[in-house]
N, CA, C and O atoms as a GROMACS GRO file, in nm:
protein
  368
    1MET      N    1  -0.583  -1.901   0.894
    1MET     CA    2  -0.478  -1.872   0.797
    1MET      C    3  -0.516  -1.749   0.717
    1MET      O    4  -0.630  -1.735   0.671
    2GLU      N    5  -0.422  -1.661   0.700
    2GLU     CA    6  -0.445  -1.535   0.630
    2GLU      C    7  -0.431  -1.552   0.480
    2GLU      O    8  -0.334  -1.613   0.433
    3SER      N    9  -0.525  -1.499   0.404
    3SER     CA   10  -0.517  -1.502   0.259
    3SER      C   11  -0.422  -1.392   0.212
    3SER      O   12  -0.432  -1.278   0.260
    4PRO      N   13  -0.331  -1.422   0.121
    4PRO     CA   14  -0.238  -1.320   0.072
    4PRO      C   15  -0.304  -1.229  -0.031
    4PRO      O   16  -0.409  -1.261  -0.088
    5LEU      N   17  -0.241  -1.115  -0.052
    5LEU     CA   18  -0.282  -1.029  -0.163
    5LEU      C   19  -0.236  -1.096  -0.291
    5LEU      O   20  -0.121  -1.140  -0.301
    6ILE      N   21  -0.326  -1.105  -0.390
    6ILE     CA   22  -0.293  -1.184  -0.508
    6ILE      C   23  -0.290  -1.105  -0.638
    6ILE      O   24  -0.276  -1.164  -0.745
    7SER      N   25  -0.305  -0.974  -0.631
    7SER     CA   26  -0.298  -0.896  -0.754
    7SER      C   27  -0.241  -0.757  -0.727
    7SER      O   28  -0.239  -0.708  -0.614
    8VAL      N   29  -0.195  -0.696  -0.833
    8VAL     CA   30  -0.146  -0.557  -0.825
    8VAL      C   31  -0.258  -0.468  -0.770
    8VAL      O   32  -0.234  -0.379  -0.689
    9TYR      N   33  -0.380  -0.494  -0.816
    9TYR     CA   34  -0.495  -0.412  -0.774
    9TYR      C   35  -0.521  -0.423  -0.625
    9TYR      O   36  -0.544  -0.322  -0.559
   10GLU      N   37  -0.517  -0.544  -0.572
   10GLU     CA   38  -0.538  -0.562  -0.429
   10GLU      C   39  -0.428  -0.493  -0.350
   10GLU      O   40  -0.454  -0.426  -0.250
   11PHE      N   41  -0.304  -0.509  -0.396
   11PHE     CA   42  -0.192  -0.445  -0.326
   11PHE      C   43  -0.206  -0.294  -0.328
   11PHE      O   44  -0.185  -0.229  -0.226
   12CYS      N   45  -0.241  -0.237  -0.442
   12CYS     CA   46  -0.252  -0.091  -0.453
   12CYS      C   47  -0.363  -0.038  -0.362
   12CYS      O   48  -0.344   0.064  -0.297
   13TYR      N   49  -0.476  -0.105  -0.356
   13TYR     CA   50  -0.582  -0.060  -0.268
   13TYR      C   51  -0.538  -0.072  -0.122
   13TYR      O   52  -0.558   0.021  -0.043
   14ALA      N   53  -0.479  -0.186  -0.086
   14ALA     CA   54  -0.433  -0.206   0.052
   14ALA      C   55  -0.326  -0.104   0.088
   14ALA      O   56  -0.323  -0.055   0.201
   15ALA      N   57  -0.238  -0.073  -0.006
   15ALA     CA   58  -0.135   0.028   0.019
   15ALA      C   59  -0.197   0.163   0.049
   15ALA      O   60  -0.159   0.231   0.144
   16GLY      N   61  -0.294   0.201  -0.034
   16GLY     CA   62  -0.362   0.329  -0.011
   16GLY      C   63  -0.434   0.331   0.122
   16GLY      O   64  -0.427   0.429   0.195
   17LEU      N   65  -0.504   0.223   0.154
   17LEU     CA   66  -0.576   0.216   0.280
   17LEU      C   67  -0.480   0.224   0.400
   17LEU      O   68  -0.508   0.292   0.499
   18GLY      N   69  -0.368   0.154   0.390
   18GLY     CA   70  -0.270   0.159   0.497
   18GLY      C   71  -0.210   0.298   0.513
   18GLY      O   72  -0.196   0.348   0.625
   19LEU      N   73  -0.176   0.360   0.403
   19LEU     CA   74  -0.118   0.496   0.410
   19LEU      C   75  -0.219   0.597   0.458
   19LEU      O   76  -0.184   0.694   0.524
   20HIS      N   77  -0.346   0.576   0.425
   20HIS     CA   78  -0.453   0.660   0.478
   20HIS      C   79  -0.456   0.649   0.630
   20HIS      O   80  -0.460   0.750   0.701
   21GLY      N   81  -0.456   0.526   0.680
   21GLY     CA   82  -0.459   0.505   0.824
   21GLY      C   83  -0.338   0.558   0.896
   21GLY      O   84  -0.346   0.602   1.011
   22LEU      N   85  -0.225   0.554   0.830
   22LEU     CA   86  -0.101   0.604   0.889
   22LEU      C   87  -0.085   0.755   0.871
   22LEU      O   88   0.011   0.815   0.920
   23GLU      N   89  -0.181   0.816   0.801
   23GLU     CA   90  -0.179   0.960   0.775
   23GLU      C   91  -0.049   1.001   0.705
   23GLU      O   92   0.020   1.094   0.747
   24ALA      N   93  -0.018   0.929   0.598
   24ALA     CA   94   0.104   0.959   0.522
   24ALA      C   95   0.100   1.101   0.468
   24ALA      O   96  -0.006   1.153   0.435
   25SER      N   97   0.215   1.162   0.459
   25SER     CA   98   0.223   1.300   0.411
   25SER      C   99   0.198   1.307   0.261
   25SER      O  100   0.214   1.208   0.189
   26GLN      N  101   0.158   1.424   0.216
   26GLN     CA  102   0.138   1.446   0.073
   26GLN      C  103   0.267   1.425  -0.002
   26GLN      O  104   0.266   1.377  -0.115
   27GLU      N  105   0.377   1.461   0.058
   27GLU     CA  106   0.509   1.442  -0.003
   27GLU      C  107   0.536   1.292  -0.027
   27GLU      O  108   0.588   1.255  -0.132
   28THR      N  109   0.501   1.209   0.068
   28THR     CA  110   0.517   1.064   0.054
   28THR      C  111   0.430   1.010  -0.059
   28THR      O  112   0.476   0.929  -0.140
   29ILE      N  113   0.306   1.056  -0.064
   29ILE     CA  114   0.212   1.011  -0.168
   29ILE      C  115   0.264   1.054  -0.307
   29ILE      O  116   0.261   0.975  -0.401
   30GLU      N  117   0.310   1.177  -0.318
   30GLU     CA  118   0.363   1.225  -0.446
   30GLU      C  119   0.487   1.146  -0.488
   30GLU      O  120   0.506   1.117  -0.606
   31ALA      N  121   0.572   1.113  -0.391
   31ALA     CA  122   0.690   1.035  -0.424
   31ALA      C  123   0.651   0.896  -0.476
   31ALA      O  124   0.714   0.846  -0.570
   32LEU      N  125   0.549   0.836  -0.418
   32LEU     CA  126   0.502   0.706  -0.468
   32LEU      C  127   0.446   0.718  -0.608
   32LEU      O  128   0.469   0.631  -0.692
   33HIS      N  129   0.372   0.825  -0.634
   33HIS     CA  130   0.314   0.847  -0.768
   33HIS      C  131   0.421   0.868  -0.875
   33HIS      O  132   0.395   0.848  -0.993
   34SER      N  133   0.539   0.908  -0.834
   34SER     CA  134   0.645   0.932  -0.933
   34SER      C  135   0.718   0.805  -0.974
   34SER      O  136   0.798   0.808  -1.068
   35LEU      N  137   0.692   0.694  -0.906
   35LEU     CA  138   0.761   0.570  -0.937
   35LEU      C  139   0.705   0.508  -1.065
   35LEU      O  140   0.584   0.509  -1.089
   36ALA      N  141   0.796   0.455  -1.145
   36ALA     CA  142   0.758   0.406  -1.278
   36ALA      C  143   0.713   0.260  -1.279
   36ALA      O  144   0.635   0.220  -1.366
   37SER      N  145   0.760   0.181  -1.185
   37SER     CA  146   0.729   0.039  -1.191
   37SER      C  147   0.659  -0.009  -1.063
   37SER      O  148   0.671   0.051  -0.956
   38PHE      N  149   0.585  -0.118  -1.079
   38PHE     CA  150   0.519  -0.177  -0.963
   38PHE      C  151   0.622  -0.228  -0.862
   38PHE      O  152   0.602  -0.217  -0.742
   39ALA      N  153   0.732  -0.282  -0.912
   39ALA     CA  154   0.836  -0.334  -0.822
   39ALA      C  155   0.889  -0.222  -0.730
   39ALA      O  156   0.906  -0.243  -0.610
   40GLU      N  157   0.913  -0.105  -0.788
   40GLU     CA  158   0.959   0.008  -0.707
   40GLU      C  159   0.851   0.053  -0.609
   40GLU      O  160   0.879   0.078  -0.492
   41PHE      N  161   0.728   0.064  -0.658
   41PHE     CA  162   0.615   0.105  -0.575
   41PHE      C  163   0.599   0.008  -0.457
   41PHE      O  164   0.589   0.051  -0.342
   42LYS      N  165   0.596  -0.120  -0.487
   42LYS     CA  166   0.578  -0.220  -0.382
   42LYS      C  167   0.690  -0.214  -0.281
   42LYS      O  168   0.666  -0.219  -0.160
   43SER      N  169   0.814  -0.202  -0.328
   43SER     CA  170   0.929  -0.192  -0.240
   43SER      C  171   0.919  -0.073  -0.145
   43SER      O  172   0.944  -0.086  -0.025
   44GLN      N  173   0.881   0.042  -0.198
   44GLN     CA  174   0.869   0.162  -0.116
   44GLN      C  175   0.755   0.150  -0.013
   44GLN      O  176   0.770   0.189   0.102
   45VAL      N  177   0.643   0.097  -0.058
   45VAL     CA  178   0.529   0.078   0.034
   45VAL      C  179   0.568  -0.019   0.145
   45VAL      O  180   0.537   0.005   0.262
   46GLN      N  181   0.634  -0.128   0.109
   46GLN     CA  182   0.677  -0.225   0.209
   46GLN      C  183   0.775  -0.164   0.309
   46GLN      O  184   0.770  -0.192   0.428
   47LYS      N  185   0.863  -0.079   0.258
   47LYS     CA  186   0.957  -0.010   0.347
   47LYS      C  187   0.883   0.082   0.443
   47LYS      O  188   0.912   0.084   0.563
   48LEU      N  189   0.788   0.160   0.390
   48LEU     CA  190   0.708   0.249   0.475
   48LEU      C  191   0.631   0.169   0.580
   48LEU      O  192   0.622   0.210   0.696
   49ALA      N  193   0.575   0.056   0.539
   49ALA     CA  194   0.498  -0.027   0.630
   49ALA      C  195   0.586  -0.080   0.743
   49ALA      O  196   0.544  -0.081   0.859
   50GLU      N  197   0.705  -0.124   0.710
   50GLU     CA  198   0.793  -0.179   0.811
   50GLU      C  199   0.848  -0.071   0.905
   50GLU      O  200   0.868  -0.097   1.024
   51GLU      N  201   0.871   0.047   0.854
   51GLU     CA  202   0.930   0.154   0.937
   51GLU      C  203   0.830   0.220   1.030
   51GLU      O  204   0.870   0.282   1.129
   52SER      N  205   0.702   0.209   1.000
   52SER     CA  206   0.602   0.279   1.080
   52SER      C  207   0.579   0.210   1.214
   52SER      O  208   0.574   0.088   1.224
   53ASP      N  209   0.566   0.292   1.317
   53ASP     CA  210   0.531   0.242   1.450
   53ASP      C  211   0.388   0.281   1.488
   53ASP      O  212   0.352   0.278   1.605
   54ARG      N  213   0.309   0.317   1.389
   54ARG     CA  214   0.173   0.366   1.414
   54ARG      C  215   0.065   0.264   1.380
   54ARG      O  216  -0.053   0.297   1.388
   55TRP      N  217   0.100   0.142   1.343
   55TRP     CA  218   0.001   0.046   1.298
   55TRP      C  219  -0.105   0.016   1.404
   55TRP      O  220  -0.219  -0.018   1.370
   56GLU      N  221  -0.069   0.028   1.531
   56GLU     CA  222  -0.167   0.000   1.636
   56GLU      C  223  -0.281   0.101   1.637
   56GLU      O  224  -0.386   0.076   1.697
   57THR      N  225  -0.262   0.214   1.573
   57THR     CA  226  -0.368   0.315   1.565
   57THR      C  227  -0.462   0.294   1.447
   57THR      O  228  -0.565   0.361   1.435
   58VAL      N  229  -0.426   0.200   1.359
   58VAL     CA  230  -0.505   0.172   1.238
   58VAL      C  231  -0.591   0.050   1.264
   58VAL      O  232  -0.540  -0.052   1.310
   59PRO      N  233  -0.723   0.057   1.236
   59PRO     CA  234  -0.807  -0.062   1.252
   59PRO      C  235  -0.748  -0.179   1.170
   59PRO      O  236  -0.721  -0.166   1.051
   60PHE      N  237  -0.730  -0.292   1.238
   60PHE     CA  238  -0.670  -0.411   1.175
   60PHE      C  239  -0.532  -0.381   1.118
   60PHE      O  240  -0.489  -0.443   1.020
   61GLY      N  241  -0.464  -0.287   1.179
   61GLY     CA  242  -0.336  -0.238   1.126
   61GLY      C  243  -0.227  -0.341   1.115
   61GLY      O  244  -0.158  -0.347   1.013
   62GLU      N  245  -0.210  -0.424   1.217
   62GLU     CA  246  -0.104  -0.524   1.212
   62GLU      C  247  -0.130  -0.626   1.101
   62GLU      O  248  -0.037  -0.672   1.036
   63ARG      N  249  -0.256  -0.660   1.081
   63ARG     CA  250  -0.290  -0.752   0.973
   63ARG      C  251  -0.262  -0.688   0.837
   63ARG      O  252  -0.207  -0.753   0.748
   64LEU      N  253  -0.299  -0.562   0.822
   64LEU     CA  254  -0.274  -0.491   0.697
   64LEU      C  255  -0.125  -0.478   0.672
   64LEU      O  256  -0.080  -0.499   0.559
   65ARG      N  257  -0.048  -0.445   0.774
   65ARG     CA  258   0.097  -0.437   0.762
   65ARG      C  259   0.154  -0.571   0.717
   65ARG      O  260   0.241  -0.576   0.630
   66SER      N  261   0.105  -0.678   0.774
   66SER     CA  262   0.151  -0.811   0.739
   66SER      C  263   0.118  -0.846   0.594
   66SER      O  264   0.201  -0.904   0.524
   67LEU      N  265  -0.001  -0.810   0.549
   67LEU     CA  266  -0.041  -0.835   0.409
   67LEU      C  267   0.050  -0.759   0.313
   67LEU      O  268   0.094  -0.814   0.212
   68LEU      N  269   0.076  -0.632   0.343
   68LEU     CA  270   0.162  -0.553   0.256
   68LEU      C  271   0.304  -0.608   0.254
   68LEU      O  272   0.365  -0.624   0.148
   69HIS      N  273   0.355  -0.637   0.371
   69HIS     CA  274   0.492  -0.685   0.381
   69HIS      C  275   0.511  -0.822   0.314
   69HIS      O  276   0.614  -0.847   0.253
   70GLY      N  277   0.412  -0.908   0.325
   70GLY     CA  278   0.424  -1.042   0.274
   70GLY      C  279   0.391  -1.060   0.126
   70GLY      O  280   0.402  -1.170   0.072
   71CYS      N  281   0.350  -0.952   0.061
   71CYS     CA  282   0.308  -0.962  -0.079
   71CYS      C  283   0.426  -0.995  -0.169
   71CYS      O  284   0.530  -0.928  -0.164
   72ARG      N  285   0.409  -1.097  -0.250
   72ARG     CA  286   0.518  -1.141  -0.338
   72ARG      C  287   0.479  -1.132  -0.487
   72ARG      O  288   0.552  -1.182  -0.573
   73ILE      N  289   0.368  -1.072  -0.516
   73ILE     CA  290   0.324  -1.065  -0.655
   73ILE      C  291   0.411  -0.970  -0.736
   73ILE      O  292   0.480  -0.883  -0.682
   74GLU      N  293   0.406  -0.990  -0.866
   74GLU     CA  294   0.473  -0.901  -0.961
   74GLU      C  295   0.369  -0.856  -1.062
   74GLU      O  296   0.267  -0.922  -1.080
   75GLY      N  297   0.394  -0.745  -1.125
   75GLY     CA  298   0.301  -0.698  -1.225
   75GLY      C  299   0.335  -0.557  -1.268
   75GLY      O  300   0.446  -0.508  -1.246
   76GLU      N  301   0.238  -0.493  -1.329
   76GLU     CA  302   0.256  -0.359  -1.383
   76GLU      C  303   0.152  -0.264  -1.325
   76GLU      O  304   0.039  -0.303  -1.298
   77LEU      N  305   0.193  -0.140  -1.306
   77LEU     CA  306   0.101  -0.036  -1.265
   77LEU      C  307   0.028   0.016  -1.388
   77LEU      O  308   0.089   0.036  -1.494
   78ASN      N  309  -0.102   0.040  -1.373
   78ASN     CA  310  -0.179   0.101  -1.481
   78ASN      C  311  -0.280   0.196  -1.418
   78ASN      O  312  -0.282   0.214  -1.296
   79ALA      N  313  -0.362   0.257  -1.499
   79ALA     CA  314  -0.457   0.358  -1.449
   79ALA      C  315  -0.552   0.298  -1.346
   79ALA      O  316  -0.586   0.364  -1.248
   80ASP      N  317  -0.597   0.174  -1.367
   80ASP     CA  318  -0.688   0.112  -1.271
   80ASP      C  319  -0.620   0.089  -1.136
   80ASP      O  320  -0.682   0.106  -1.031
   81ALA      N  321  -0.493   0.049  -1.139
   81ALA     CA  322  -0.419   0.029  -1.013
   81ALA      C  323  -0.407   0.162  -0.938
   81ALA      O  324  -0.425   0.167  -0.816
   82TRP      N  325  -0.376   0.269  -1.010
   82TRP     CA  326  -0.365   0.400  -0.946
   82TRP      C  327  -0.501   0.447  -0.892
   82TRP      O  328  -0.508   0.512  -0.788
   83THR      N  329  -0.607   0.415  -0.962
   83THR     CA  330  -0.742   0.449  -0.914
   83THR      C  331  -0.770   0.378  -0.783
   83THR      O  332  -0.823   0.439  -0.690
   84LEU      N  333  -0.736   0.252  -0.774
   84LEU     CA  334  -0.759   0.176  -0.650
   84LEU      C  335  -0.670   0.228  -0.538
   84LEU      O  336  -0.713   0.232  -0.422
   85PHE      N  337  -0.548   0.267  -0.569
   85PHE     CA  338  -0.461   0.328  -0.469
   85PHE      C  339  -0.528   0.454  -0.413
   85PHE      O  340  -0.532   0.474  -0.292
   86GLY      N  341  -0.580   0.537  -0.503
   86GLY     CA  342  -0.650   0.659  -0.461
   86GLY      C  343  -0.772   0.630  -0.376
   86GLY      O  344  -0.800   0.703  -0.281
   87MET      N  345  -0.848   0.526  -0.410
   87MET     CA  346  -0.964   0.488  -0.330
   87MET      C  347  -0.922   0.449  -0.190
   87MET      O  348  -0.986   0.488  -0.092
   88GLY      N  349  -0.815   0.373  -0.180
   88GLY     CA  350  -0.765   0.336  -0.048
   88GLY      C  351  -0.718   0.457   0.031
   88GLY      O  352  -0.744   0.469   0.150
   89LEU      N  353  -0.649   0.548  -0.038
   89LEU     CA  354  -0.601   0.671   0.029
   89LEU      C  355  -0.717   0.754   0.085
   89LEU      O  356  -0.705   0.817   0.190
   90SER      N  357  -0.828   0.752   0.015
   90SER     CA  358  -0.942   0.831   0.061
   90SER      C  359  -1.024   0.758   0.166
   90SER      O  360  -1.119   0.813   0.221
   91GLY      N  361  -0.987   0.634   0.195
   91GLY     CA  362  -1.058   0.558   0.297
   91GLY      C  363  -1.187   0.494   0.249
   91GLY      O  364  -1.269   0.451   0.330
   92GLU      N  365  -1.205   0.487   0.117
   92GLU     CA  366  -1.327   0.431   0.059
   92GLU      C  367  -1.330   0.281   0.073
   92GLU      O  368  -1.425   0.217   0.030
   0.00000   0.00000   0.00000
């Protein structure tokens, strides 16, 4: 059984890691950074995850896609969440 993402921080890191693996464009990353709420951010990341056909090129990609898509948490974005998103984007 797969453990769900249970915090804004986990989601942000996983989102960054997934977008890193999918080689998301700088334009996409900037658009995500412009979003004001976690709900908008999560919605856009989930949309990107569902629309991508490149998950098979990402290590554990289908599992990561499933975690992002299935996330039901709510919360707020803050500096720490953005830091974790950046860490995921850099592949750390």
